[in-house]
Residue, then its C-alpha position, 0 to 999 in steps of 0.5 A: x096862260x098867265x100874264x103878270x102886269x107890274x107898275x114899278x119904280x114910282x108911286x102906287x107900285x102894284x101888280x095884277x095877274x090874269x089867266x086866259x083873260x080872267x082877272x085872278x088878283x090885283x093889289x097895291x104894294x102899300x097894303x102890304x108894306x103899310x106905307x102910303x103910295x109905296x114906290x119901288x118894286x111891288x115885291x109883296x103884291x107880286x107874291x100875293x098875285x102868284x099865291x092867289x093863283x097857286x103858281x110860281x113865277x116860272x109858270x108865268x108866260x108873259x110879264x109886262x111893265x107900264x113904262x117904255x123908255x123907248x117911247x117918244x124917244x125922238x121928242x125927248x131928244x129934241x127937248x133935251x137938245x133945246x134944254x142943253x142949248x139954253x143951259x149952255x147959253x147961261x153957263x150951265x151943264x148942257x151935257x148933263x141937261x141932255x142926259x137928264x132929259x133923254x134918260x129920265x123915264x119915271x112915268x110919274x103920276x104927278x110930275x116928271x123932271x128934266x133939266x137943272x134943279x134949282x138950288x141943288x148945285x152941280x153935285x145935286x144935279x148930277x145925283x138926280x141925273x144918275x138916279x134917273x138914268x138908273x131908274x130907266x135902266x131898271x126897266x131894261x133889266x126887269x128880270x133881274x129885279x124879279x129874280x132878286x126880289x122874289x128869290x128866283x134864279x133868273x134862268x128859271x124865268x121863262x116869261x116874255x117881257x113887255x114894256x107897255x107905254x104908260x098911257x096905253x096901259x091906262x087906256x087898256x085898263x079903262x077899255x078891256x074890262x069895260x062893258x063897251x064893244x067900242x068906246x072913246x078913251x081918255x087918259x088924263x095924268x101927270x106925266x108918263x113916258x113924256x106924255x100927260x094926256x092921251x085919247x083914243x078909240x077902242x074897238x074889239x081888240x085894238x086901241x087906236x091913239x087919236x091925239x096926245x098932249x106932251x111934256x111939259x104941259x099937264x093938267x096933273x101938274x097944274x093940279x099938283x102945283x096948286x095943291x102944294x101952293x095951298x099947303x098940302x105937300x104930300x103925294x096924293x093930297x090933290x083930293x083934299x083940294x077937290x074937297x075944299x073947292x065947294x067952300x070957295x068961289x071961282x074968283x080966280x078963274x081968269x087967272x087959271x085960264x091964263x095958267x092953262x090955255x086951250x087950243x084947237x083939236x083938244x090941245x092945251x098948254x100951260x104958261x110955263x113961267x109959273x112952273x119949275x118942272x120943265x126948267x129948274x127941275x123938281x126933287x123926287x124920290x121913287x125908290x122905296x117907301x112913300x114918294x116925295x115930290x118937291x115944289x113944282x110951282x115957281x115964284x111967279x105963282x106966288x107973285x100972282x096969288x100971294x104967299x103960299x100957305x104953310x102946311x097946317x096953317x089956318x085955311x083962308x077964303x083965298x085958299x078955298x077960292x083958289x081951290x074952286x077956281x082950279x077945279x072949275x078950270x080943270x073941268x073946262x079943259x076936260x070938256x074941251x078935250x071930250x068935245x074934240x074926242x066925240x067929234x073924232x069918234x062919234x061914240x057916246x061911250x067913254x072910258x076914263x083913266x089916269x090920275x086926274x080921273x080920280x077927280x070924282x067931282x069932274x067925273x060926275x059931270x061928264x054926262x051933264x057937260x059933254x056928249x058922252x052918255x055912258x062912262x066907265x072908270x075902273x076903281x084903280x084909275x090911277x097908276x096902280x091900275x096900269x098893272x091891270x092895263x098891262x095884262x089886258x094890253x098884252x092879252x089883246x096883242x096876243x089874241x090879235x096876233x097871226x099865231x096866238x099861243x096855244x089855248x087862245x083862239x085866233x081872234x082879230x075881231x071880238x073882245x079880248x076879255x072874259x068878264x066885266x070888272x064892275x067892282x074892285x074886289x081883287x085883293x087878299x081874303x081870309x077865312x074865319x079860322x084865320x080871323x079867329x086865330x088872330x083875335x084869340x092871339x090878342x085875348x080879345x072877347x068876341x062872338x061868332x054869328x051866322x050871316x043873317x044875324x051878322x047883317x041884322x046886328x051890324x045894321x042895329x049898331x049903325x042905327x044906334x050911332x056906333x062907329x062900325x068897322x066892316x072887314x069882309x071878303x077880298x080887299x079892294x083894288x084902288x084907293x076907295x073902300x067899297x064895302x069890304x074894308x070900310x068904316x060905317x056910320x049912320x048918315x042921319x047923324x050930322x055929328x058923326x062927320x066931325x067924330x069920324x074926322x077927329x076921333x078916327x080918321x084924324x084929318x081936316x074937318x072940311x073933307x066929306x064922307x061917301x054915301x053907299x046906296x042901294x042901286x035901286x034907290x039911287x034916283x030917290x036920293x040923287x039927281x043922277x042915278x047912273x051906276x057908280x060902283x067904284x065911288x068915283x063920281x060925285x052927284x048932287x043930292x036931291x034938295x028934299x033929301x039932304x036933311x035926311x042924310x046930313x052926314x054924307x051931304x057936302x057943303x054944296x049939296x053933293x055926295x061922292x056915292x057908291x052904288x051897291x048891287x047884290x051882283x057886285x057885293x052881296x054882303x055889303x048889299x045885305x047889310x045896307x038892306x038890313x039898315x034900310x028895313x030898320x030905318x027907312x034909309x037905303x044908304x050908309x056913310x062909308x069911309x075907308x078902314x084906316x087911320x093915316x095909313x093905307x087901307x087895312x089888308x089883313x085881320x091883324x091890320x084891322x085889329x091894330x086900327x080898331x085897338x088904337x082908334x075909337x071904333x066902337x064895334x068891329x065886324x070881321x068876317x062873321x066875328x063881332x068885337x066890341x069895345x069894353x067901354x061901350x058894352x053897357x051903353x050899347x046893351x042899355x040902348x037895345x033893352 
């Protein structure tokens, strides 16, 4: 029995497919369209998932989407009525305001807008109302979009369609593929289905919601608003602020404690005077291409902190201090929620999800600052991962039903899973024959090596100071390159950090790079050795080791590590092992294989990136390609 999960009509559109509980495929639409955080309908991702299983859409028994416009409807109506009354009082359009609030269900990962947009006028406002009503209507006609985008007659789609509430999909994605029989669960996001934060307990095949924080209060909104204020306006720029934070001091912590205040029973509230999303509205585009989110912070934000930084302007000490203060306040509120969640559940195992769960600095402190001792965060913790959560939530519901489908045993206890998702290797893969055809079509010189020679030569290149592209096996799901679509360099060479940022990645110089370390050596180099296979935790590097690996040591002595084991990625493990034998260092610097674009997916993508950047050598499958201008230098070094 096949179940197809979809995240659609907003950023990071994606699809996932399982068969009788086993994950077959999962991928983001951006990898195929080459548009970062691609929104709209994940047509190509769905096609890939079906092709990986060698089935047609009509073979799928259940299809789900990670949105439910009917969820929390009474709360939406109350909010809409309140907004309408306020709008009426100031002579605006109460009916339009109510329509916008009642029907806007974008499930946004960053923001969700209700009310009158400032400066757009009546015409612009009604356009936003219509857009959001249409957006919600698409969920109600998912079969129509599937038929249209995949070229399948609607009458042939026999699948039962499910609408899974946004945060329940997040929670499911962090539990049903985790190693836990029971666990406390927390989803921290911008907004989805009128909720920003939800916590629960997972047991066997059930997830029981214990609490939530509703619109308009959101830690995701706080972080995004500050990110915009600091001159990083693009969707997904929050990670830049996390990287900037160690350069500052939390001198504005009191101000951020005012912006977001904690309350009893795990609750928190924003001071809404500093935000626009709940009153004026925020311009957003979610149809196709890269998403756009308009300004979320209000003028009061500038009154409190001074003028906003313009994009591209020099960064000041104030900016880094704001980042540091925001990061610390985010962590304080998170510990507040987690303490309450532990009191409710008494469990020491935690599943984390939602866009805020990409904050790896916060994640790395969970075991130090909260009662939880084991933490699971699957690689696509953000909205793209809700496609995975949809699949497993539907599967769990079916297993727990009184009459489970044929082939699935009645199971009211036990686990609704067939495997633990340790890594994230669920995307397309390509044979050496396919790779060779692409290389030969470009008339590039290459050689083919067996595995042992490949690992040895790649390790030598990295140790010699070359920038190495590494394209192997199945593409990763989620935002991190985990050793299959990676750029690798020697962590001992401090200068390579600047070379990568300026020559390859073409990004801000303050942003750090990740160390990928052999699992068994993690405790030698890091103060924590709890496994981090999805590169979503930042640990402190041991002081005595920082001088050995300066290229992956951030300014505060930390590193966002990936622990690598042979069971999760044998080929990457073998490469790092070869580097270890050569240098005595059991880790490499690992960054995503891309240049201001989504991570490469196909051999063509990898070759495009290789040819337009200054990557020195490309290991693609068992083929090696070198830049002509480094051949003589490289050979001389080896001689």
